N, CA and C of each residue as an Amber inpcrd file, in Angstrom:
protein
   477
  14.7320000  47.9820000 -23.5050000  14.5250000  48.4310000 -22.7790000
  15.6620000  47.3950000 -21.8480000  15.5930000  48.2460000 -20.6830000
  15.8580000  47.9580000 -18.9610000  15.3400000  47.0220000 -18.1920000
  15.6000000  46.3850000 -17.7130000  15.1310000  45.2040000 -16.8880000
  15.5710000  45.7160000 -15.3150000  13.9840000  45.4250000 -14.5670000
  13.4910000  46.1660000 -13.6000000  14.7020000  45.7600000 -12.2150000
  15.5650000  45.5830000 -11.4230000  15.8980000  45.5980000 -10.6710000
  15.2080000  44.4360000  -9.4960000  13.5670000  44.8920000  -9.1960000
  12.9950000  44.8090000  -8.1080000  12.3270000  43.2680000  -8.3860000
  12.2970000  43.1550000  -9.4880000  11.5190000  41.7840000 -10.1980000
  12.1810000  40.3710000 -10.0330000  11.8310000  39.2130000  -9.8220000
  12.5240000  38.5100000  -9.2880000  13.3160000  37.5080000 -10.6650000
  14.4160000  37.1640000 -10.7310000  14.9160000  36.5760000 -11.6890000
  13.9600000  35.4560000 -12.8300000  14.5420000  35.1880000 -13.4150000
  13.4040000  33.9930000 -14.4800000  13.5460000  33.0180000 -13.7020000
  13.0290000  32.0800000 -13.8590000  13.2330000  30.7440000 -12.9330000
  12.1530000  29.4340000 -14.2560000  12.7650000  28.5950000 -13.8900000
  12.4270000  27.1740000 -14.3930000  11.1600000  26.7950000 -13.3200000
  10.0870000  26.7960000 -14.1120000   8.7690000  26.1940000 -13.0600000
   8.2480000  25.5870000 -13.3880000   8.8570000  24.0060000 -14.0680000
   8.4480000  22.8320000 -14.1950000   8.8420000  22.3300000 -13.4460000
   7.7320000  21.9290000 -12.7740000   7.1360000  21.1730000 -11.6430000
   6.9990000  19.8550000 -11.6250000   7.2620000  18.8080000 -12.8640000
   7.5180000  17.6740000 -12.3920000   8.8510000  17.4960000 -11.8840000
   9.2930000  16.9220000 -10.6620000  10.5380000  16.4630000 -10.2470000
  10.6380000  14.9730000 -10.8230000  11.6050000  14.7290000 -11.3300000
  11.9350000  13.7100000 -11.7210000  12.3270000  12.3420000 -10.3600000
  11.7220000  11.5760000 -10.2230000  12.3960000  10.7760000  -8.9280000
  12.6160000   9.6290000 -10.0340000  13.7560000   8.7400000  -9.2320000
  14.0320000   7.5170000 -10.0630000  13.6900000   6.8510000  -9.6290000
  13.2710000   5.6760000 -10.3730000  12.0970000   4.6400000  -9.9500000
  13.2160000   4.2950000  -9.5750000  12.0090000   3.4990000  -8.2660000
  12.1610000   2.6390000  -6.9850000  11.9590000   1.0080000  -7.7120000
  12.6300000   0.2820000  -6.7690000  13.1090000  -0.9390000  -6.9300000
  11.7390000  -2.0960000  -6.5820000  10.8470000  -2.9520000  -6.7870000
   9.9210000  -3.3960000  -6.3230000   9.5840000  -3.6290000  -4.6260000
   9.1280000  -3.0610000  -4.1960000   8.7870000  -3.4260000  -2.7600000
   8.4530000  -5.0000000  -2.5280000   8.9060000  -5.2210000  -1.2880000
   8.3110000  -6.8140000  -0.7390000   6.7230000  -6.7240000  -0.6940000
   6.2900000  -5.6010000  -0.7810000   4.4330000  -6.3560000  -0.1390000
   4.5510000  -6.1000000  -2.0400000   4.6380000  -5.9690000  -2.5980000
   4.5090000  -5.9590000  -4.2220000   4.9280000  -7.3640000  -4.8700000
   5.4650000  -8.0600000  -4.7520000   6.6860000  -9.1690000  -4.7950000
   5.3070000 -10.1660000  -4.2160000   4.6170000  -9.3780000  -2.5450000
   3.9340000 -10.8740000  -2.0770000   2.2490000 -10.7710000  -2.7010000
   1.8680000  -9.3970000  -3.0210000   1.3630000  -9.3430000  -3.6900000
   0.8010000 -10.4670000  -5.1610000   1.3310000 -10.2080000  -5.7470000
   2.2960000 -10.6660000  -7.0640000   2.2710000 -12.6010000  -6.8310000
   2.6490000 -12.5140000  -5.4070000   2.5970000 -14.1980000  -5.6350000
   0.8000000 -15.1830000  -5.2220000   0.8730000 -13.6280000  -4.1650000
  -0.6440000 -14.1040000  -3.9040000  -1.5470000 -14.3460000  -5.4230000
  -1.4750000 -13.4480000  -5.9870000  -2.5340000 -12.3810000  -6.9240000
  -2.0220000 -13.9190000  -8.4390000  -0.6430000 -14.7700000  -8.2940000
  -0.3150000 -15.3790000  -9.1920000  -1.4860000 -17.2970000  -8.4640000
  -1.1210000 -17.0440000  -7.3750000  -1.7960000 -18.3770000  -7.0590000
  -2.9460000 -18.1140000  -6.8740000  -3.5080000 -17.2950000  -6.4500000
  -4.8580000 -17.4110000  -6.5810000  -5.3850000 -17.5030000  -7.8130000
  -5.2970000 -16.3080000  -8.8670000  -5.2410000 -16.8440000  -9.9360000
  -5.6200000 -17.6830000 -10.5350000  -4.1200000 -18.8060000 -10.2270000
  -4.2410000 -19.5890000 -11.1720000  -5.1480000 -20.7410000 -10.6100000
  -5.3630000 -21.1440000  -9.3900000  -6.3750000 -21.7500000  -8.8650000
  -7.8470000 -21.5910000  -9.8620000  -8.1450000 -20.2090000  -9.4570000
  -9.5790000 -19.5920000  -9.9320000  -9.5860000 -20.1290000 -11.4970000
  -8.2660000 -19.8300000 -12.4860000  -8.2390000 -19.9520000 -13.5560000
  -8.7180000 -21.6170000 -13.6390000  -7.8230000 -22.5300000 -13.0260000
  -7.6890000 -24.0280000 -13.0200000  -9.3600000 -25.0110000 -12.8120000
 -10.1390000 -23.9100000 -11.8340000 -11.5970000 -24.3300000 -11.4350000
 -12.2160000 -23.8170000 -12.8540000 -11.8240000 -22.9120000 -13.2160000
 -13.2010000 -22.3200000 -14.4200000 -12.6950000 -23.2880000 -15.2130000
 -12.0350000 -23.5320000 -15.4760000 -11.2970000 -24.2360000 -17.1480000
 -11.8320000 -26.0660000 -17.0220000 -12.0970000 -26.3570000 -15.5160000
 -12.9490000 -27.7930000 -14.5940000 -14.5800000 -27.5610000 -15.1920000
 -14.2970000 -26.2880000 -14.7860000 -16.6580000 -25.8240000 -14.5600000
 -16.3700000 -26.1950000 -16.4930000 -16.0170000 -25.2970000 -17.0270000
 -16.0690000 -25.2170000 -18.8810000 -16.0490000 -26.4860000 -19.6260000
 -15.6360000 -27.7540000 -18.8720000 -15.2030000 -29.1000000 -19.4730000
 -16.3520000 -30.2070000 -19.0140000 -16.8380000 -29.4510000 -17.9010000
 -17.9930000 -30.2800000 -17.3780000 -19.2230000 -29.4360000 -17.8110000
 -19.3690000 -28.5340000 -18.1780000 -20.2400000 -27.4500000 -18.7710000
 -20.1570000 -28.5330000 -20.4940000 -18.9840000 -28.2820000 -21.1230000
 -18.9290000 -29.2400000 -22.4990000 -19.2350000 -30.4090000 -22.4130000
 -18.8900000 -31.4720000 -21.3420000 -19.9160000 -32.7580000 -21.3770000
 -20.8110000 -32.8900000 -21.1350000 -21.2850000 -32.4270000 -20.3900000
 -22.7440000 -32.1790000 -20.6770000 -24.0730000 -30.9250000 -20.8950000
 -23.4100000 -30.4920000 -22.3090000 -24.0510000 -29.7580000 -23.2870000
 -25.5940000 -29.9130000 -22.9810000 -25.6640000 -31.3180000 -23.4910000
 -27.0540000 -31.4440000 -23.9360000 -28.5730000 -31.4870000 -23.0790000
 -27.8340000 -31.4080000 -21.4230000 -28.3780000 -31.8260000 -20.2060000
 -28.6320000 -29.9940000 -19.8210000 -28.0650000 -29.0690000 -20.7020000
 -28.5490000 -28.1010000 -20.6980000 -30.1460000 -27.3950000 -19.9930000
 -30.3330000 -26.9960000 -19.6320000 -32.3870000 -26.1680000 -19.7460000
 -31.8940000 -24.9160000 -19.9150000 -31.5060000 -23.8660000 -19.3100000
 -31.1320000 -22.7300000 -18.9150000 -29.5130000 -21.9490000 -19.6090000
 -29.9530000 -22.2070000 -21.2730000 -28.4670000 -21.3300000 -21.4780000
 -27.8620000 -20.1660000 -21.0820000 -28.5280000 -19.1450000 -20.7660000
 -28.4550000 -17.9580000 -20.1580000 -27.6080000 -18.1870000 -18.6170000
 -28.5800000 -18.5250000 -18.1250000 -27.8610000 -19.3700000 -16.4870000
 -26.4780000 -19.9970000 -16.5700000 -25.9450000 -20.4330000 -17.7270000
 -24.9270000 -20.9760000 -17.5450000 -24.1310000 -19.6070000 -18.4720000
 -24.8330000 -19.2380000 -19.5210000 -23.7500000 -17.7150000 -19.9300000
 -23.1330000 -16.9470000 -18.6620000 -23.9630000 -16.5680000 -18.0330000
 -23.5280000 -15.9090000 -16.9450000 -22.7620000 -16.4550000 -15.8650000
 -22.9710000 -17.7850000 -15.2870000 -21.8100000 -18.2710000 -14.8590000
 -20.6800000 -18.0120000 -15.1510000 -20.3030000 -18.4610000 -16.9120000
 -19.3820000 -19.0300000 -17.9360000 -18.6090000 -17.1240000 -17.4620000
 -19.4800000 -16.4300000 -17.6970000 -18.9660000 -14.8080000 -18.0730000
 -18.0680000 -14.2480000 -16.7700000 -19.1150000 -14.7820000 -15.6990000
 -18.6380000 -14.1370000 -14.1080000 -17.3300000 -14.9540000 -13.7660000
 -17.1660000 -15.7650000 -14.6730000 -15.9900000 -16.8200000 -13.7530000
 -14.3350000 -15.9910000 -14.8620000 -15.0430000 -15.9650000 -16.2170000
 -13.9210000 -15.2280000 -16.8610000 -13.6470000 -13.8780000 -16.4680000
 -14.4470000 -13.0170000 -15.9540000 -14.5910000 -12.3110000 -16.0060000
 -13.6570000 -11.8890000 -14.5640000 -13.5580000 -13.2730000 -13.8170000
 -12.6250000 -12.9650000 -12.4680000 -11.4300000 -12.9300000 -12.8440000
 -10.8210000 -13.5970000 -13.5420000  -9.6060000 -14.6160000 -14.1010000
  -9.3280000 -13.0110000 -14.9530000 -10.0570000 -12.4970000 -15.4190000
  -9.3120000 -11.0070000 -16.0310000  -8.9030000 -10.1970000 -15.6180000
  -9.9100000 -10.3730000 -13.8560000  -9.1370000  -9.4160000 -13.1640000
  -8.0090000  -9.7500000 -12.4230000  -7.8710000 -10.7160000 -11.5630000
  -6.4230000 -11.3980000 -11.4550000  -5.6180000 -11.2930000 -12.6430000
  -6.0060000 -11.3940000 -13.7200000  -4.9660000 -11.2950000 -14.9950000
  -4.7720000  -9.6030000 -14.4900000  -5.2940000  -8.7960000 -15.3220000
  -5.1540000  -7.5380000 -15.4310000  -4.3570000  -6.9420000 -13.8640000
  -4.8370000  -7.1320000 -12.5560000  -4.0710000  -6.4100000 -11.8830000
  -3.1270000  -7.4330000 -11.6030000  -2.1010000  -8.3800000 -12.5730000
  -0.5570000  -8.6540000 -12.0840000  -0.4070000  -8.1760000 -12.7760000
  -1.1720000  -7.8780000 -14.0720000   0.2810000  -6.9640000 -15.3130000
   0.3750000  -5.7290000 -14.7940000  -0.7920000  -5.2660000 -14.0890000
  -0.8430000  -3.7480000 -13.6770000  -0.1320000  -3.3830000 -13.1090000
   0.0050000  -4.5330000 -11.8600000   1.6700000  -4.2060000 -10.5700000
   2.9830000  -4.4180000 -11.1490000   2.8270000  -5.1980000 -11.9970000
   4.5470000  -6.0180000 -12.4310000   4.6460000  -4.4500000 -13.5880000
   3.7090000  -3.8540000 -14.1560000   4.3560000  -2.4950000 -15.1730000
   4.1740000  -1.0760000 -14.2750000   3.9610000  -1.2190000 -13.1900000
   4.0430000   0.1500000 -12.8150000   2.8860000   0.8950000 -12.9930000
   1.5670000   0.2070000 -13.7160000   1.1520000   1.5640000 -13.5820000
  -0.1530000   1.5810000 -12.6930000  -0.5110000   3.0200000 -12.7360000
  -1.5720000   3.7710000 -11.1110000  -1.9980000   2.8520000 -11.1240000
  -3.8020000   2.6340000 -12.2000000  -4.7360000   1.6670000 -12.1740000
  -4.0790000   0.5810000 -11.2730000  -3.1160000  -0.2860000 -11.9140000
  -2.9040000  -1.5210000 -10.6030000  -2.0740000  -1.4360000  -8.9460000
  -1.8660000  -0.6310000  -8.8300000  -2.0790000  -0.1660000  -7.9230000
  -3.2510000   0.0800000  -7.0820000  -4.1270000   0.8950000  -7.8650000
  -5.8310000   0.7930000  -6.8720000  -6.3590000  -0.8820000  -7.1680000
  -5.8830000  -1.7980000  -8.4020000  -6.5270000  -2.4380000  -8.5890000
  -5.7500000  -3.7880000  -7.4700000  -4.8060000  -3.3770000  -7.2900000
  -3.9940000  -4.8220000  -6.4030000  -4.3240000  -4.2070000  -4.2540000
  -4.5760000  -2.6610000  -4.4550000  -4.9060000  -2.7510000  -2.8630000
  -6.5110000  -2.5830000  -3.2040000  -7.2370000  -3.1150000  -4.1290000
  -8.5470000  -3.8310000  -4.3660000  -8.7470000  -5.5130000  -4.0350000
  -7.6220000  -5.3100000  -4.1810000  -7.5090000  -6.9840000  -4.5270000
  -7.0060000  -7.6300000  -3.1830000  -6.3740000  -6.9490000  -2.3430000
  -5.9100000  -7.1240000  -0.8800000  -7.3280000  -6.7790000  -0.3660000
  -8.0280000  -5.2810000  -0.7700000  -9.4890000  -5.1000000   0.8050000
 -10.1170000  -6.8190000   0.0270000 -10.4940000  -7.6660000  -0.9300000
 -11.1790000  -8.8080000  -1.0050000 -10.0160000  -9.5930000  -0.4470000
  -8.9660000 -10.0950000  -0.4660000  -8.7480000 -11.0100000   0.1540000
  -8.8050000 -11.3630000   2.1610000  -8.6520000  -9.9870000   2.2050000
  -8.5670000  -9.3930000   3.8040000 -10.5150000  -9.6250000   3.8200000
 -11.3150000  -9.2700000   3.0520000 -13.1500000  -9.4840000   3.1380000
 -13.4960000 -10.8520000   3.1080000 -12.3240000 -12.3110000   2.2940000
 -12.2750000 -13.3080000   2.3110000 -12.3310000 -13.9280000   2.9600000
 -10.6940000 -13.1940000   3.4490000 -10.5000000 -13.9930000   4.9790000
 -10.6670000 -13.9360000   6.4140000 -11.7050000 -12.7920000   6.5650000
 -11.9790000 -12.1970000   8.1980000 -13.5040000 -12.9330000   8.3850000
 -14.2850000 -11.8910000   6.6760000 -15.4920000 -12.4830000   7.2020000
 -15.9390000 -14.0280000   6.6710000 -15.0960000 -15.3700000   5.8230000
 -14.9020000 -16.1260000   5.6830000 -15.9250000 -17.1090000   6.4640000
 -15.9160000 -18.4770000   5.9300000 -16.4720000 -19.7580000   7.8210000
 -15.5270000 -20.0620000   7.3430000 -15.7180000 -20.0080000   9.2740000
 -14.1070000 -20.5980000   9.6300000 -14.6250000 -22.2270000   9.9510000
 -14.0180000 -22.9950000   9.9010000 -14.5140000 -24.4600000   9.4170000
 -13.2890000 -24.8750000  11.0470000 -12.7850000 -24.5880000  11.6520000
 -11.6240000 -25.3250000  12.3250000 -11.9150000 -25.8090000  13.4310000
 -11.6240000 -27.2210000  14.1090000 -12.1910000 -27.2690000  15.1610000
 -11.1130000 -26.9550000  16.0100000 -12.3920000 -26.6080000  17.4070000
 -11.2340000 -26.2150000  18.4450000 -11.3760000 -26.8140000  19.5080000
 -10.2890000 -27.6810000  20.9490000 -10.5150000 -28.0520000  21.9290000
 -11.2480000 -26.9240000  22.7740000 -11.0180000 -26.3100000  23.0340000
 -11.6450000 -25.7100000  23.9040000 -11.8120000 -24.3860000  23.9100000
 -12.7810000 -24.0230000  24.6240000 -13.4900000 -22.0120000  24.2530000
 -11.5000000 -21.2690000  24.6180000 -10.7890000 -21.5740000  24.9960000
  -9.7340000 -20.8450000  24.8880000  -8.8020000 -20.5760000  23.4290000
  -8.8810000 -21.6510000  22.9470000  -8.7420000 -22.0260000  21.7120000
  -9.3230000 -21.6240000  20.7480000 -10.4430000 -21.5570000  21.3650000
 -11.9080000 -20.3450000  20.3390000 -11.2730000 -19.2560000  20.2970000
 -11.3040000 -18.4720000  21.4200000 -11.2250000 -16.9890000  22.1470000
  -9.8960000 -16.2100000  21.1180000  -8.6380000 -17.2300000  21.3780000
  -7.1460000 -17.7750000  20.3330000  -7.4690000 -17.1840000  18.2870000
  -8.5930000 -17.8380000  17.8270000  -8.4100000 -18.1580000  16.3730000
  -9.5260000 -16.9670000  16.5280000 -10.5750000 -16.0790000  17.2280000
 -11.6550000 -15.5540000  16.9330000 -10.2970000 -13.8610000  17.2910000
  -9.3700000 -13.9230000  18.4670000  -8.2840000 -12.6520000  18.7110000
  -7.7740000 -12.5750000  16.9370000  -6.9710000 -13.6070000  16.5350000
  -6.6730000 -14.4780000  15.2200000  -7.2900000 -13.4180000  14.1100000
  -8.2000000 -13.8820000  14.3240000  -9.5010000 -13.5910000  13.1380000
 -10.1280000 -12.2260000  12.6280000 -10.1680000 -11.6470000  13.8180000
 -11.2460000 -10.4240000  13.9200000  -9.9960000  -9.4040000  14.7700000
  -9.3330000  -9.4590000  14.8270000  -7.9630000  -8.8790000  15.7650000
  -6.8440000  -8.3430000  14.5510000  -6.2880000  -9.0280000  14.9020000
  -5.0240000  -9.3660000  14.5550000  -4.8130000  -9.8460000  12.6970000
  -5.7090000 -10.4660000  12.2190000  -5.9390000 -10.8390000  10.4100000
  -5.5470000  -9.2230000  10.3820000  -7.1770000  -8.6000000  10.1870000
  -7.0000000  -7.1260000   9.8840000  -5.9750000  -6.0100000   9.5160000
  -4.9670000  -6.3400000  11.2080000  -3.9680000  -5.1840000  11.7070000
  -3.0950000  -5.4910000   9.9160000  -2.2130000  -6.8890000  10.1420000
  -1.6740000  -7.2490000   9.0970000  -2.2760000  -6.6800000   7.7910000
  -3.4550000  -6.8330000   7.0530000  -3.8710000  -6.6460000   6.2110000
  -4.1250000  -5.0570000   5.5270000  -4.0700000  -4.5150000   6.6590000
  -3.9330000  -2.6010000   6.6780000  -2.3330000  -1.9700000   6.4840000
  -1.3160000  -3.1070000   7.3820000  -0.3520000  -2.7850000   7.5130000
   0.5550000  -3.4770000   5.1320000   0.2470000  -4.2820000   5.3300000
   0.5900000  -4.6900000   4.3430000  -0.0080000  -4.0100000   2.9760000
  -0.8480000  -2.9880000   3.1740000  -2.4970000  -1.9430000   1.7000000
  -1.1280000  -0.6180000   2.0200000  -1.3310000  -0.6360000   3.0920000
  -0.1530000   0.6610000   3.5770000   1.2600000   0.3670000   3.0110000
   2.0960000  -0.5730000   3.5060000   3.3880000  -0.5720000   2.2050000
   3.2300000  -0.6910000   1.5890000   2.2340000  -1.8330000   0.2660000
   1.8210000  -2.1510000  -0.9760000   1.3690000  -0.3360000  -1.3700000
   0.6630000   0.9400000  -0.6580000   0.1090000   0.9540000  -1.2860000
   0.3970000   2.7600000  -1.4740000   0.6970000   3.0090000  -0.0350000
   1.2850000   4.0900000   0.4270000   2.2850000   4.7430000   0.9110000
   2.7920000   3.5710000   0.7870000   4.6310000   3.7520000   2.0200000
   5.3720000   5.3040000   0.8790000   6.3710000   5.6870000   0.8530000
   7.1870000   6.1490000   0.0920000   7.8970000   5.1550000  -1.0410000
   8.4680000   3.5900000  -0.3880000   8.6270000   2.5400000  -1.4610000
   8.0530000   2.2090000  -2.7930000   6.2170000   2.4180000  -2.2990000
   5.2480000   2.3640000  -3.2070000   5.0930000   3.2890000  -3.4910000
   5.2070000   4.6140000  -3.5520000   4.8820000   5.9700000  -4.0710000
   6.4780000   5.8150000  -5.3710000   7.6470000   5.6070000  -4.9340000
   8.6160000   5.4030000  -5.5910000   8.4140000   4.3140000  -6.6400000
   8.2180000   3.3840000  -6.7240000   8.3150000   2.6160000  -7.3690000
   6.8990000   2.4520000  -8.1270000   5.5540000   2.9570000  -7.9140000
   4.4580000   3.0310000  -8.6620000   4.2210000   5.0190000  -9.2440000
   5.9310000   5.4010000  -9.2210000   5.8460000   6.9130000 -10.0980000
   6.0390000   7.0400000 -11.4950000   5.5000000   7.2000000 -11.7520000
   4.9980000   8.0260000 -13.0550000   6.3370000   8.4020000 -14.2600000
   6.9460000   7.2820000 -15.0780000   7.9810000   7.6620000 -16.0620000
   7.9480000   8.9910000 -16.5870000
């Protein structure tokens, strides 16, 4: 059978574009450092809490409440660990978990209790501006650089 001269030539229709894996962006390094530091502090607090419970085991009146408190703390430590590993190993779920961690850091930083002592109203206004306007913009830029920039897309590209 002869080939139809008006048909298109046979083409490779494979859609997987193989991009080279990019280096780890600075935003990912910063988030890994923040997650490691906060995770270490939270894990050491959890260990201290467990030692406190172990030393007063005979005084516990509600074991289910203690179990819930310990389980919640261990779950948070696990989330810190999972997000660190996911980001470090370039997993897609690590990318989204890292963005969730950034959102959590932002919420606790922006809406947390302000314990600073201000000398006058001008300093108070500057603190309010930094906390409610500048800090959300910085976190938004960090989230974009970590999860949605071209470098981040290359870093989290599928292998």
